[in-house]
C-alpha positions in Angstrom: 128.6 28.2 144.6 124.9 26.6 143.9 124.5 23.1 143.8 122.4 21.5 141.1 120.2 19.2 143.2 119.3 17.3 140.0 122.9 16.7 139.2 123.5 15.3 142.7 120.2 13.0 142.1 121.8 11.9 138.8 125.3 11.2 140.1 124.0 9.5 143.5 121.8 7.1 141.4 125.0 6.4 138.8 126.6 5.5 142.0 124.6 3.2 143.8 123.2 1.6 140.8 126.6 0.3 140.4 127.3 -0.2 144.2 123.6 0.5 146.2 126.1 -0.2 149.7 127.8 3.3 148.6 128.4 5.8 151.7 127.3 8.8 151.9 130.9 10.3 151.5 131.4 8.3 148.1 127.9 10.2 147.2 129.1 13.4 147.9 132.8 12.8 145.7 130.5 11.2 143.0 128.5 14.5 142.8 132.2 16.4 143.1 130.3 18.2 146.7 131.3 18.1 150.2 129.9 15.3 153.0 128.6 18.6 154.5 127.1 20.3 151.4 125.3 16.8 150.4 124.1 16.7 154.0 122.3 20.1 153.5 119.9 18.7 150.8 119.4 15.2 151.7 119.7 14.6 155.9 121.1 11.1 155.4 120.7 7.8 153.1 117.1 7.6 153.9 116.4 11.1 152.8 118.5 10.7 149.6 116.8 7.3 148.9 113.5 8.7 149.3 114.5 11.8 146.3 115.7 8.9 144.2 112.3 7.4 144.5 110.5 10.4 143.3 112.8 10.9 140.7 112.5 7.4 139.8 108.9 8.1 139.6 109.0 11.0 137.4 111.2 9.3 134.9 108.6 6.0 134.9 105.6 8.7 134.2 107.6 10.2 131.7 108.2 7.0 130.0 104.6 6.0 130.3 103.6 9.1 128.3 106.2 8.9 125.9 104.8 5.5 125.3 101.7 6.2 124.4 100.0 2.9 126.3 96.4 3.7 124.7 97.7 3.9 121.2 98.0 0.9 118.8 98.8 -2.6 119.5 98.9 -3.1 123.5 102.5 -5.2 122.0 104.0 -1.7 120.4 102.9 -0.1 123.5 105.0 -2.6 125.4 107.8 -2.0 123.4 107.8 1.4 123.5 107.5 1.6 127.2 110.9 -0.9 127.6 112.3 1.4 125.1 111.6 4.4 126.9 112.4 3.1 130.4 115.7 1.5 129.4 117.9 4.6 130.0 116.8 4.9 133.6 116.7 1.2 134.2 119.7 0.9 136.5 117.9 3.4 138.9 114.8 1.8 138.5 116.9 -1.6 139.7 118.2 0.1 142.7 114.8 1.2 143.7 113.5 -2.3 143.2 115.4 -4.0 145.9 116.0 -0.9 148.1 113.9 -2.3 151.3 113.0 1.0 152.6 110.8 1.6 149.6 108.5 -1.4 151.1 108.8 -0.4 154.8 105.5 -0.1 156.2 101.9 -1.2 155.0 101.6 2.1 152.7 103.0 2.0 148.9 103.9 5.3 147.4 101.3 7.0 145.6 103.4 7.6 142.6 104.3 3.8 142.1 100.3 3.0 142.5 99.4 5.0 139.7 102.3 3.9 137.6 101.5 0.1 138.5 97.5 0.6 137.7 98.9 2.2 134.2 100.8 -0.6 133.3 98.3 -3.0 134.2 96.1 -1.0 132.2 98.2 -1.5 129.2 98.0 -5.5 129.8 94.4 -5.5 130.7 93.9 -3.6 127.1 96.0 -6.2 125.3 93.8 -9.0 126.9 90.9 -7.3 125.8 92.2 -6.7 122.3 92.9 -10.5 122.2 96.8 -10.1 122.2 97.5 -11.2 125.3 96.6 -14.2 127.3 94.0 -14.0 130.2 95.2 -16.6 132.3 97.9 -14.4 133.6 97.1 -11.1 135.8 97.6 -7.8 134.9 99.2 -7.4 138.3 101.3 -10.7 137.7 102.4 -9.1 133.9 103.0 -6.0 135.7 105.7 -7.3 137.9 107.2 -9.6 135.6 108.0 -6.7 133.5 109.2 -4.7 136.8 111.8 -8.3 137.6 112.6 -8.3 134.0 113.5 -4.5 133.9 115.4 -4.7 136.9 117.7 -8.2 135.6 118.0 -6.9 132.4 119.4 -3.4 134.0 121.9 -5.7 136.1 123.2 -7.9 133.9 124.1 -4.9 131.2 125.7 -3.2 134.5 128.2 -6.5 134.8 128.7 -6.8 131.3 127.2 -9.9 131.1 124.3 -8.6 128.2 125.1 -6.1 125.7 123.2 -3.1 125.9 121.9 -2.8 122.4 120.3 -5.6 123.6 118.2 -4.3 126.6 115.3 -3.7 124.9 114.8 -6.7 122.8 115.6 -9.0 125.6 112.6 -8.0 127.3 110.2 -7.5 125.0 110.7 -10.8 123.2 110.7 -12.9 126.5 107.7 -11.1 128.2 105.6 -10.8 124.9 106.8 -14.5 124.4 105.2 -15.2 127.0 102.2 -13.0 127.1 101.0 -13.9 123.7 97.8 -15.7 123.0 98.7 -18.2 121.1 95.6 -17.8 119.0 96.2 -13.9 119.1 96.3 -11.4 116.3 99.9 -11.4 115.9 100.2 -15.3 115.6 97.4 -15.1 113.2 98.9 -13.2 110.7 101.9 -15.2 110.9 100.1 -18.1 109.5 
């Protein structure tokens, strides 16, 4: 029987986002395969997490493409981005806290490219006058990641309704990032 690697990765992601300390035995059981089969595909937890990192990067890249970060008002692009990442937020929350991803001096090039694209969206919002200029694009990018992870954990623990995920993140982030005299505030006056 051929093992669907994507199924194994998504099963592992689903389990590890609920139980980050799950063993390889538990991952194999969640994927419906034997531990030996799991080890044929992933030599150990490190290899599995690296594969999950690649999946997370691919999901973020797809969400960025779908968000069309260069189109329309930057605030609308942020809304589209958060909505696009929402289905993948539990995996990203797991990866966000997985220490081995940050070992060593090199950041994965995929994350660096995503960071740059998200920061460019915030720079665009600053240049258009939508967003405050006293908060750096790098900080706004990190704040977005923190909010995504926090909301994913809150939803997973049942403290927040899944339907509120995008609204809560976008409103908190944009409420703090909008320029008081920016285009959206002037429309409200």
